[in-house]
C-alpha positions in Angstrom: 110.6 0.8 164.3 113.9 1.2 166.7 115.3 2.9 164.0 112.6 5.3 163.6 112.8 5.8 167.4 116.5 6.2 167.2 115.9 8.9 164.6 113.5 11.0 166.6 115.6 11.1 169.3 118.9 12.2 167.7 116.4 14.8 166.1 115.4 16.1 169.0 118.7 16.3 170.7 120.2 18.1 167.7 117.4 20.4 168.4 117.3 21.2 171.7 121.6 21.4 171.3 120.3 24.0 168.9 118.4 25.9 171.2 121.3 26.2 173.6 123.6 27.2 171.0 120.8 29.6 169.8 120.2 30.7 173.6 124.0 31.2 174.2 125.1 33.5 170.7 122.1 35.4 171.7 123.1 36.3 175.4 126.9 36.9 173.5 126.0 39.1 170.8 123.5 41.0 172.2 123.5 44.5 173.8 123.8 44.8 177.3 119.9 45.7 179.1 120.2 49.1 180.4 122.9 50.1 178.1 122.4 51.7 174.5 124.6 50.3 171.8 125.5 51.5 168.3 128.0 48.9 166.3 130.5 48.2 168.2 130.4 51.2 170.8 128.6 50.5 174.2 127.1 53.5 176.6 126.2 52.0 179.9 127.0 55.2 182.0 124.7 57.3 184.3 122.9 53.4 185.3 124.0 53.2 189.1 126.0 50.3 187.9 127.8 48.5 191.1 129.1 45.6 189.0 130.4 45.8 185.3 127.1 44.7 183.6 128.0 41.4 180.7 129.5 42.9 177.6 129.4 41.5 174.4 132.6 40.3 172.9 131.7 42.4 170.2 132.3 46.2 171.9 135.4 48.4 170.6 134.2 51.0 172.9 133.0 51.0 176.1 131.7 53.4 178.4 130.8 52.9 182.1 131.3 56.3 183.8 129.2 58.3 186.1 128.4 54.5 188.3 129.5 53.2 191.3 131.9 50.7 190.2 134.9 49.8 192.4 138.0 47.5 192.5 136.4 44.1 191.4 136.3 45.4 187.7 138.7 43.6 186.0 137.6 40.0 185.6 134.8 41.2 183.6 137.1 42.4 180.7 139.2 39.2 180.4 136.9 38.2 177.6 136.8 41.3 175.6 139.6 40.7 173.1 138.2 43.6 171.2 138.1 46.5 173.0 139.9 49.5 172.5 138.5 51.9 174.1 137.2 52.4 177.9 135.8 55.0 180.0 135.4 54.9 183.9 135.2 58.5 185.1 133.4 59.2 187.9 133.1 56.0 189.9 134.6 55.0 193.5 138.1 53.5 192.1 141.1 54.2 194.6 143.3 51.9 192.4 144.1 52.3 189.1 142.4 48.4 187.5 144.3 45.7 186.6 142.4 45.6 183.7 145.3 47.1 181.5 146.4 43.9 180.9 144.3 43.4 177.9 146.4 43.5 175.3 144.3 45.3 172.9 143.1 48.5 174.9 144.6 51.8 173.3 142.6 54.2 175.8 141.1 54.6 179.4 139.9 57.4 180.6 139.5 57.1 184.8 139.1 61.0 185.2 137.4 61.6 188.6 137.9 59.1 190.8 139.5 58.5 194.1 142.9 57.2 193.1 145.6 58.4 195.2 148.4 57.4 193.2 150.6 55.7 190.1 152.2 52.7 191.7 155.2 50.8 189.9 153.9 47.8 188.4 150.5 49.1 187.5 151.3 48.5 183.2 151.9 45.2 182.1 155.2 45.4 179.9 154.9 46.1 176.2 151.3 47.9 176.9 149.5 48.8 174.3 147.9 52.2 176.0 148.3 55.5 173.9 146.0 57.5 176.3 145.6 58.0 179.5 143.1 60.2 181.3 144.0 60.3 185.0 142.1 63.9 185.5 140.4 65.3 189.0 141.6 62.6 191.0 143.9 62.9 194.7 147.0 61.5 192.9 150.2 63.0 195.4 152.8 59.9 194.1 154.2 58.7 191.3 156.5 56.2 191.9 160.1 56.0 190.1 159.4 53.9 187.1 155.6 53.8 187.4 155.5 55.1 183.3 158.3 53.0 181.9 155.8 50.3 180.0 154.0 52.8 178.2 156.3 53.2 175.9 153.0 53.8 173.5 151.8 56.6 175.5 151.1 59.8 173.3 148.6 61.5 175.7 148.9 61.5 179.4 146.4 63.8 180.9 147.2 64.6 185.3 145.4 67.6 185.8 143.7 68.5 189.0 145.3 66.4 191.8 147.3 67.0 194.1 150.9 66.2 192.8 153.9 68.0 194.5 156.5 66.4 192.9 157.7 64.3 189.7 160.9 61.5 190.1 163.8 62.4 188.1 163.7 60.4 184.8 159.8 58.8 184.8 159.6 60.0 181.0 162.9 58.8 180.0 160.8 55.7 178.4 157.4 57.6 176.4 159.7 59.0 173.7 156.5 58.4 171.8 154.3 61.0 174.0 152.9 64.5 172.3 150.7 66.1 174.7 151.6 66.4 178.4 149.0 67.9 181.1 149.6 69.0 184.8 147.8 71.4 185.8 145.6 72.2 188.6 148.5 70.6 190.7 150.9 71.8 193.9 154.2 71.4 191.4 156.8 73.7 193.4 159.8 72.7 191.4 160.9 71.6 188.0 163.9 70.2 188.3 166.5 69.9 185.6 166.6 67.5 183.2 163.0 66.6 184.7 161.2 65.9 181.2 164.1 63.9 179.6 163.0 61.4 177.1 160.2 63.2 175.7 161.5 63.8 172.4 158.7 64.2 170.3 156.7 66.0 172.8 154.2 69.1 171.1 152.4 70.5 174.1 152.8 70.7 177.6 150.5 72.6 180.0 151.9 73.1 183.6 149.1 76.2 184.4 147.3 76.4 187.9 150.5 75.0 190.5 152.9 77.0 192.6 156.0 76.3 190.7 158.3 79.7 192.1 161.6 77.4 190.9 162.6 76.3 187.8 165.7 75.0 187.4 168.2 75.6 184.6 167.9 72.9 182.0 164.4 71.8 183.4 163.3 71.3 179.5 166.5 70.3 178.0 165.6 67.3 175.4 162.9 68.8 174.0 163.3 68.3 170.3 159.1 69.0 168.8 157.3 70.9 171.6 155.7 74.1 170.1 153.2 75.2 172.7 154.1 75.3 177.0 151.6 76.6 179.1 152.8 78.0 182.6 150.0 80.6 183.7 148.6 81.0 187.0 151.8 80.7 188.9 154.8 82.1 190.8 157.6 82.7 188.7 159.8 85.8 189.3 161.8 85.9 186.4 162.5 84.7 182.6 166.4 83.6 182.5 167.8 82.3 179.4 168.8 79.0 181.6 166.0 77.3 182.1 164.8 78.4 178.3 167.8 75.9 177.2 165.5 73.5 175.0 162.6 75.1 173.8 164.0 76.1 170.6 161.0 74.8 168.7 158.7 76.7 170.7 155.5 78.3 168.4 153.2 79.5 171.7 154.6 80.0 175.2 151.6 81.7 177.9 152.8 83.2 181.1 150.4 84.7 182.3 149.2 85.5 186.2 152.7 84.9 187.8 154.8 87.9 189.2 156.9 87.9 187.0 159.4 91.1 187.1 162.5 90.3 185.5 163.6 88.9 181.9 167.2 88.8 181.6 169.3 89.3 179.0 169.4 86.5 176.4 166.7 84.8 177.5 165.0 84.2 173.9 168.5 83.5 171.6 166.8 80.0 171.4 163.7 81.3 171.1 163.7 82.3 167.4 161.0 80.5 166.4 158.5 81.7 168.7 155.1 83.6 167.6 152.9 83.7 170.1 154.1 85.7 173.8 151.4 85.8 176.7 152.9 88.1 179.7 149.8 89.5 180.6 149.2 90.0 184.7 152.9 90.3 186.2 154.7 92.8 187.5 157.5 94.1 184.4 157.9 97.4 185.5 159.9 98.3 181.9 160.1 97.3 178.1 164.2 97.6 177.3 165.8 97.2 174.4 167.1 93.8 174.5 163.9 92.8 177.0 162.8 90.8 173.6 165.8 90.7 171.4 166.1 87.5 169.7 162.0 87.5 168.8 161.9 88.5 165.3 159.5 86.1 164.4 156.8 86.8 166.9 153.3 87.7 165.6 151.3 88.5 169.1 152.7 89.8 172.3 150.3 90.2 174.8 151.7 92.3 178.0 148.5 93.4 179.3 148.0 94.3 183.2 151.6 94.8 183.8 153.4 97.8 185.7 155.1 98.9 182.9 156.1 102.4 183.1 159.1 103.0 181.2 159.7 101.4 177.4 162.6 102.5 175.2 162.9 103.8 172.2 164.7 100.6 170.3 162.1 97.9 172.5 160.3 96.4 169.8 162.8 97.6 166.8 163.4 94.1 165.6 159.8 93.0 165.7 159.0 93.2 161.9 156.6 90.7 161.9 154.5 91.8 165.3 150.8 91.9 163.9 148.9 92.3 167.3 150.2 94.4 170.6 148.2 94.6 173.5 149.9 96.9 176.2 146.4 97.8 177.9 146.0 98.3 181.6 149.5 99.4 182.1 150.9 103.1 182.9 153.0 104.1 180.1 151.0 106.7 179.5 154.5 108.9 179.0 155.7 106.5 175.6 152.2 108.2 173.7 152.6 112.1 175.5 156.1 112.7 174.8 158.1 109.9 172.9 158.7 109.8 168.9 158.3 106.8 167.1 158.6 104.3 170.1 156.2 102.1 167.8 157.6 102.6 164.2 159.4 99.7 163.2 156.1 97.7 163.4 154.8 98.2 160.0 152.6 95.0 160.4 151.1 95.7 163.2 147.0 94.9 162.6 145.9 95.2 166.5 147.2 97.7 169.1 145.5 98.2 172.5 146.5 100.9 174.8 143.1 101.2 176.4 143.5 102.2 180.5 147.3 103.6 180.5 146.6 107.3 181.9 146.7 108.9 178.5 146.4 112.7 178.9 148.0 113.8 175.5 148.7 112.0 171.8 151.8 113.8 170.4 152.0 114.2 166.7 154.5 111.1 166.0 153.6 108.6 168.9 151.9 106.4 166.2 154.5 107.0 163.5 155.3 104.0 161.2 152.2 102.1 162.0 151.2 101.6 158.3 148.9 98.6 158.3 147.1 99.5 161.4 143.5 98.4 161.1 142.3 98.6 164.9 143.5 100.8 167.8 142.2 101.0 171.5 142.2 103.9 173.5 139.5 103.8 175.7 140.0 104.2 179.5 142.2 107.1 179.1 141.9 110.4 180.3 143.0 112.3 177.0 142.6 116.0 176.8 144.1 116.7 173.9 145.6 115.3 170.5 147.9 117.1 168.3 147.9 117.2 164.3 148.6 114.9 162.3 149.3 112.0 164.8 147.1 109.4 162.7 148.4 110.1 159.7 150.9 107.9 159.5 147.9 104.8 159.9 146.2 105.0 156.1 144.2 102.0 157.4 142.8 102.7 160.2 139.2 102.0 160.6 138.5 100.8 164.5 139.3 103.7 166.7 138.0 103.6 170.4 138.3 106.8 172.3 136.3 107.4 174.7 137.3 110.7 176.8 135.4 112.7 178.1 138.1 115.4 179.2 138.9 116.6 175.7 139.7 120.3 175.3 137.6 121.5 172.5 139.7 124.0 171.4 140.9 125.3 167.5 143.8 123.1 167.7 141.6 120.2 167.8 139.4 121.0 164.6 141.6 118.9 162.8 140.7 115.9 164.4 137.2 116.4 164.2 137.4 116.8 160.0 139.2 113.3 160.4 137.1 110.9 162.1 134.3 112.2 160.0 136.4 111.3 156.8 138.9 108.6 158.1 137.4 106.0 160.9 134.0 104.0 161.5 132.2 106.7 163.9 130.4 104.2 166.0 133.5 103.1 167.8 134.2 106.9 169.2 132.4 108.1 171.8 134.3 111.2 173.3 132.9 114.5 174.5 134.5 117.7 175.4 135.3 119.2 178.4 136.3 122.5 177.7 135.1 125.2 176.8 132.3 125.0 179.7 129.2 125.7 176.6 131.1 122.7 175.0 131.1 120.4 178.0 129.5 117.0 177.2 129.6 117.9 173.7 130.2 114.5 171.1 133.3 115.8 169.6 132.0 114.3 166.1 129.4 117.4 166.1 131.8 120.4 167.2 131.4 123.1 165.7 134.2 125.2 164.1 132.9 128.7 165.2 133.0 127.4 168.6 136.7 127.1 169.3 139.4 128.9 171.4 142.7 129.2 173.1 144.5 126.2 174.9 144.6 126.4 178.6 147.1 123.6 178.6 150.3 124.4 180.9 153.2 126.2 178.4 156.6 125.5 180.2 159.0 128.5 180.0 161.8 127.5 181.7 163.3 123.9 181.2 165.5 121.8 183.9 169.2 121.8 181.9 171.9 119.6 181.5 174.7 120.1 183.9 177.9 118.3 186.0 177.2 118.1 189.5 180.0 117.0 191.9 179.9 113.9 194.7 178.8 114.9 197.5 177.6 118.5 196.6 173.9 119.2 195.9 172.2 120.1 192.6 168.9 121.8 191.9 167.0 121.6 188.8 164.4 123.9 187.8 161.5 124.1 185.7 158.9 126.9 185.4 155.5 127.0 183.1 152.2 128.9 183.0 148.6 128.7 181.3 146.4 131.4 179.7 144.0 131.5 182.3 146.2 130.5 184.8 145.3 127.2 186.9 146.6 125.5 189.6 149.7 123.4 188.4 151.0 119.9 189.3 155.0 119.4 188.5 156.0 115.8 188.3 159.5 115.0 188.2 160.9 111.7 186.1 164.1 110.8 185.9 165.2 107.9 183.1 161.3 107.9 182.3 160.7 106.6 185.5 159.0 108.4 188.8 161.2 109.7 191.6 160.7 107.9 194.5 160.4 110.3 197.3 161.8 113.5 195.9 162.8 117.1 197.8 160.8 119.7 195.7 160.3 123.4 196.1 157.4 125.5 194.6 156.3 128.5 194.6 154.4 131.2 192.1 155.8 134.3 190.8 155.3 137.1 188.8 157.0 137.9 185.3 158.2 140.9 184.1 155.0 140.4 181.7 152.8 140.4 184.4 151.9 136.9 183.8 152.2 134.6 187.2 154.2 131.2 186.4 154.7 127.9 188.2 158.2 127.0 189.3 159.4 123.9 190.8 162.6 123.3 192.1 164.0 119.3 192.4 166.9 118.9 195.1 169.6 116.5 194.6 171.2 116.7 198.1 174.9 115.3 198.7 174.8 113.7 195.1 176.5 110.0 194.6 176.5 108.2 191.1 172.9 106.2 191.5 171.0 110.0 190.6 173.1 110.4 187.9 170.6 110.3 184.5 168.0 112.6 182.7 165.7 114.4 183.8 162.0 115.4 183.2 159.6 117.7 184.3 156.1 117.2 183.3 153.7 119.9 184.3 149.7 119.1 184.5 146.4 121.4 185.4 143.2 120.3 184.9 143.2 120.9 180.4 146.1 118.6 180.1 149.9 117.8 180.6 153.1 119.1 179.1 156.6 118.2 179.0 159.6 120.2 179.5 162.9 118.8 177.8 165.1 116.5 179.2 168.1 117.2 181.7 170.9 115.1 181.5 173.0 114.9 184.9 176.3 114.1 184.9 177.9 112.6 188.2 182.0 113.8 188.4 184.5 112.9 191.3 187.8 115.2 191.2 190.8 113.2 190.7 192.7 111.6 193.1 196.5 110.6 192.6 196.8 106.7 193.4 200.7 107.1 192.7 202.6 109.6 192.0 205.7 109.9 189.7 208.7 110.4 192.4 212.4 111.6 192.0 214.6 109.4 189.8 218.4 109.6 189.6 219.8 107.1 187.4 223.3 106.1 185.0 223.3 107.0 181.0 221.9 103.9 179.1 219.5 102.6 182.0 215.7 102.3 182.3 214.0 105.4 183.6 211.0 104.5 185.0 208.0 106.8 186.2 204.7 105.4 188.2 201.7 107.6 187.6 197.5 106.8 188.5 195.0 108.8 189.0 190.9 107.9 190.2 188.0 109.7 189.4 184.8 109.7 187.9 185.0 109.6 184.8 188.1 108.2 185.1 190.4 110.7 184.3 192.8 110.5 181.7 196.6 110.9 182.4 199.0 112.9 180.0 202.9 113.7 180.5 205.1 117.0 180.3 208.6 117.5 180.4 209.7 121.1 181.8 206.1 122.3 180.4 206.3 121.1 177.0 206.0 118.0 174.7 209.3 117.9 173.6 210.7 114.5 174.5 214.4 113.5 173.3 212.9 110.2 174.1 210.3 110.0 171.8 211.9 111.4 168.7 214.5 108.7 169.7 211.7 106.0 170.2 212.9 105.3 172.7 210.1 106.2 175.2 207.2 104.4 176.2 203.6 104.8 177.9 201.6 101.9 179.2 198.1 103.5 180.3 196.9 100.3 181.1 200.2 100.2 183.7 199.9 103.7 184.5 203.6 103.7 183.6 205.9 105.6 182.2 209.0 104.3 180.2 212.4 106.2 179.1 215.2 103.5 178.0 218.6 103.8 177.9 218.5 107.2 179.4 220.9 109.9 177.9 221.5 113.4 179.9 219.4 115.5 177.2 216.3 113.3 179.0 217.1 115.3 182.4 214.0 117.8 183.3 211.0 117.9 185.4 208.6 115.8 184.2 205.0 116.5 184.8 201.9 113.9 185.6 198.3 115.6 184.8 195.4 114.0 185.7 192.3 115.1 184.4 188.4 114.8 183.9 185.5 117.0 183.4 186.1 118.2 187.0 189.8 119.2 186.9 192.7 118.9 186.6 195.7 117.8 189.1 199.4 117.9 188.5 202.3 115.6 190.2 206.3 116.5 189.5 209.0 114.7 189.2 213.1 115.8 188.8 214.5 112.8 186.5 218.5 113.2 187.0 220.7 111.4 184.5 224.4 110.7 185.8 227.3 110.4 183.2 230.8 109.5 184.2 233.0 112.2 182.7 234.8 112.5 179.7 236.6 113.9 176.9 234.7 115.3 174.2 237.9 115.8 172.0 241.6 114.2 172.4 243.5 116.6 173.3 246.3 117.5 170.7 249.7 118.4 171.1 250.7 121.9 169.9 253.4 124.4 168.9 252.8 127.8 169.0 255.8 130.9 167.8 257.3 132.8 170.7 255.3 136.3 171.2 252.4 134.4 169.5 248.9 133.2 171.4 247.5 130.2 171.6 244.2 128.4 172.6 244.6 125.0 174.6 241.3 123.5 174.2 239.7 120.2 177.0 236.1 119.8 175.7 234.0 117.7 177.8 231.2 116.3 179.1 229.2 114.4 182.0 226.5 114.9 184.3 227.1 116.3 186.5 228.9 119.3 185.4 232.6 118.1 185.7 234.8 120.0 187.8 237.6 120.9 185.2 241.0 121.3 186.7 244.5 122.6 184.3 248.1 121.9 185.4 251.2 122.5 184.0 253.5 119.9 185.0 251.7 118.8 188.0 251.3 122.3 189.4 247.7 123.5 189.0 247.7 126.8 186.6 246.6 129.9 187.7 245.1 133.0 185.8 247.3 136.1 185.2 247.4 138.3 182.4 248.8 136.2 179.7 246.5 133.0 180.4 242.9 133.1 180.7 240.4 130.2 181.2 237.2 130.6 179.3 233.9 128.9 178.0 233.8 127.3 181.6 237.8 126.6 181.9 237.3 123.9 178.5 239.9 126.5 176.9 243.1 127.9 178.4 244.3 130.8 176.1 247.3 132.1 176.4 248.3 135.5 175.1 252.4 136.5 173.5 253.7 133.0 174.6 257.2 132.7 176.2 259.9 130.2 176.1 258.2 129.4 180.2 255.0 128.2 178.4 256.4 125.4 177.3 255.8 122.2 179.1 253.0 119.4 179.9 249.7 120.5 180.4 247.1 118.2 181.9 243.1 118.6 182.3 241.2 116.7 184.9 237.6 116.6 184.9 235.6 115.1 188.1 232.4 114.4 189.5 230.8 112.5 191.6 231.3 108.9 189.3 235.1 109.3 188.9 238.1 111.1 187.7 239.9 111.2 184.4 242.7 113.2 183.0 244.3 114.1 179.7 247.7 116.2 178.8 248.5 118.1 176.0 252.6 119.0 174.9 253.0 122.5 174.1 256.3 123.7 172.2 257.2 127.3 172.2 259.9 128.1 169.0 261.9 130.4 168.4 260.7 133.8 167.6 260.5 134.6 163.5 261.1 137.9 161.9 257.3 139.3 161.8 255.8 142.7 162.4 255.0 144.2 165.2 251.4 144.7 164.2 250.9 141.7 162.4 251.7 139.4 165.4 249.8 141.3 167.6 246.6 141.6 164.9 247.5 138.3 164.4 246.9 137.3 168.4 243.5 139.0 168.1 242.5 137.3 165.0 243.2 134.0 166.9 241.1 135.4 170.2 237.8 136.6 167.9 237.9 133.2 166.1 238.5 131.1 169.3 235.0 132.9 170.3 233.4 132.3 167.8 233.8 128.4 167.7 233.0 128.0 171.4 229.7 129.6 170.5 230.6 132.7 173.1 229.7 136.7 172.1 232.3 138.9 170.5 231.4 141.3 173.1 233.8 139.5 175.3 236.7 141.5 174.2 238.0 142.7 177.6 240.8 140.1 176.7 241.7 142.9 173.7 241.7 145.3 176.7 244.7 143.9 178.4 246.6 143.8 175.0 245.8 146.8 172.9 248.1 149.0 175.6 250.7 146.8 174.1 249.6 147.1 170.5 248.8 151.0 171.2 252.8 151.7 170.4 253.1 149.7 168.0 250.9 151.4 165.3 253.7 153.9 164.1 255.4 150.5 162.7 252.5 149.7 160.2 253.9 150.2 156.3 252.7 152.9 154.8 250.7 151.2 152.2 248.2 149.7 154.7 247.6 152.8 155.7 244.5 155.5 154.9 242.7 158.1 156.8 239.0 157.9 157.3 236.9 160.1 158.5 234.7 157.7 160.5 231.3 159.1 162.3 230.7 156.8 165.8 227.1 156.2 166.1 224.3 153.0 167.2 224.5 152.2 163.2 227.7 151.6 163.3 228.4 149.2 166.2 231.0 146.4 165.8 228.7 143.5 164.5 227.8 140.7 167.3 228.2 137.2 166.9 225.1 134.8 167.7 225.7 132.4 170.8 226.2 128.6 168.9 224.3 126.3 171.0 226.9 123.1 172.2 226.4 120.2 173.6 229.4 121.0 175.7 230.1 124.5 176.3 227.7 126.4 178.6 228.3 129.9 175.8 228.6 132.2 178.5 230.7 135.1 178.6 233.7 135.3 181.7 233.0 137.9 183.7 230.9 139.7 181.4 227.2 138.9 182.0 224.8 138.3 179.3 226.4 137.5 175.8 223.4 138.1 174.1 223.8 142.3 175.3 226.2 144.9 173.9 228.8 146.0 176.2 230.6 148.5 176.4 234.6 148.5 176.7 236.1 149.4 179.9 237.2 153.7 179.6 234.8 154.1 176.6 231.9 156.5 177.8 228.5 154.4 176.9 227.2 157.6 175.9 227.5 158.2 172.1 226.4 161.8 172.0 229.8 163.3 173.2 231.7 161.2 170.4 229.9 162.4 167.4 233.9 164.3 165.5 236.5 163.0 163.0 239.1 160.5 164.0 241.7 158.6 162.3 241.2 154.7 161.7 243.7 152.4 160.0 241.9 149.5 159.2 243.1 145.7 157.4 241.8 142.7 156.7 242.8 138.8 157.4 242.1 135.7 157.5 242.3 133.3 160.4 245.5 131.1 161.2 245.4 127.8 161.4 245.3 127.6 164.9 242.0 129.3 164.5 241.1 126.9 161.0 241.0 123.7 163.8 238.2 125.6 165.6 236.2 126.0 162.9 234.1 123.8 160.4 235.6 123.3 157.4 232.3 125.5 155.6 233.3 128.4 158.0 235.6 130.6 156.3 235.6 134.5 157.5 237.5 137.3 156.7 238.5 139.3 159.4 238.8 143.1 159.1 240.3 144.9 162.3 240.4 149.0 162.4 242.3 150.6 164.9 241.5 154.3 165.5 244.9 156.6 166.7 243.0 159.6 167.2 242.1 158.2 171.3 244.1 157.0 174.2 243.7 154.3 174.6 243.1 153.4 171.4 239.6 151.2 170.3 239.5 148.7 168.3 236.8 147.4 166.2 236.1 143.7 163.9 233.9 142.8 161.2 233.3 139.6 159.9 232.2 138.3 156.1 231.6 134.8 155.2 229.3 133.0 152.9 228.8 130.3 154.7 228.1 130.5 158.6 
């Protein structure tokens, strides 16, 4: 019995234990009251909980959003060992709860709470958290090191907070982070190296901040970022400095900033960029280098800027561009006047030019757009479209055109046909404005027989290219007319941009044909270098716009010397330096001349060097041949100025030939040489036995005193002859000894004739003309008395008729380095001169005369003064019919 009772109590105990265990298990595994459960997901959102309900252990994802939970939520989650995702959005949390001590949690969402800061120590070491959402809180401060333990973080969202700055090195340990969102904060400055450590980041969003300064190297360390959003900030410019590190960037959004400048080379490291949004900024122009290096770009949005100028080569390298948005700018002239500005965009598919103040389309505006499918030209007051304007777009189907100001003249009939055949007409709502009977008629319904002439302006006088001098005024003239004549407005552009506050004079005149014309004169007062450029006149009336040709105005200034050459005196062998520099616009070209010509002995001998960069002119190893007047000319289109300087080269006096001792037979003639050089020209003085020589009827000095001629040498002429030469560099002497030998038996006539021959040959040797026979005049009286002593066999009677053709042959002057080649007292040796006492009027000399002629060869003394190749024979003719006797000379040589 007792055994039975024992078994009964044991069974009861087991039953009670089972009931308790079942009750505990039911409580542990049941879905929380008021919550919704789906497998491991529990939704307790919007239940007005003030505390965390009991959560089963099996929960992996828990949503407690939109409740009234406060800071006391930590203990409720300690037992949830498998929970990975926790949502606490829209509660009353003021701090990040310490629930993150839980090892398994990977994602937590704390959006729309009242969290004011992220403090250091919130996140435990080796935290497994991969996604952290803190959007729409009141976070102002993130302490340095606050994120250090989030080494596994992949996504961090901090949108719509009040963050003004981020501490340096905040992300040093987030190498796994791929998405970082900081939109709608109050950031002002992105400091250099701020994002260092985010080597695997792919998306960075910084929209709707107050960013106005991005420092150089701000994005350094990015290796994988392909999307960067900086919209709705206060960024003023794009520079290469802060773009550094964005080599992998694919999408860049910079819309709604105040960007007006894109620095040269900004995109050099962003060659992988495919999508660029610069809409809603303040860009004024697109230059050829604005988008340089963006060769892979496919989408470019430039809408809603102030672009009024696009250079011809602006898109020349964007071969892969597929979409281009230029709507809501001011680039009417690009379509109206430029030829093929988009010609390289062969892959463009969509092109928007809406709202650009376009009034006309020229025939080459869309040249090259062979793959274009959609073209938007809405909200432009287009009046005319030139024929063939769309011929280069065979794939065009969507053509948006809604102008109500079309000129439906005969020039637009081609467009009517093109619309009907090529494009979908539902996108075209354009209507006519002229002529009046067609006003409001759709372009697609226009009839061919209703067209007329165009009333658009026609330019009849285009502005002309010219040079303008700095400081003066310049005028550009443009005239136009129309049929019928209509009031016109003129707009002047410079370098494709509007001129601010131009000075313009306008009037209306009547042409010779009787048709009125309007004229506009652009006045540029007090021209400066800033006024240079290309000017264009744009004429408009109610029916359209016409562009003039472009006139280039170059501003020049007259050359002005900065350095001028000065007179220089050097010694032979020294270096000559002449300095010449000038300024002007354009920079003047410097050139040199010598004695008015281009013959520089120093240049021929490679002793001259001109250094344009230093404005110096060098001559090394100066010689006397370098002497002269050197002229420096500075020339530019405004004019030429010249400065002169004289170069003097000093040379010590020297003897060209050593004076040699001489012997002469008594009664013969002899020539003593003292051939000299020096600069300035040395003064020469002859001495005999120490006494200065005085010229007599037998002693003559010629060839600048370099030759001493003694006629009829006598024994008294023997002695020591000295030649003394002096200039400012010194004095030198040389000497020769003359011996007079006893007379040799020889016919008088041959002796005298030999003297004449010697004199004649000497004249040839020193380069003087035979005309200086004044010397012979002094000797012919002696010879006249001896004529009858000539041998009979040498005499023959000859009838000679004197005429101009029988004048004695003149020897040309020889150019000598050491002789002036001038006759003593005879004037210009190149002219024929009559002897003293012989009438110059030849008309009374035509009569028969008796003439004796005889030929001679030069004597050895003469040979020494002549080159070896010169072997003359000399014929002497003596006229015995007159008194005093006259002589004529002729010479013959095969090698003169």
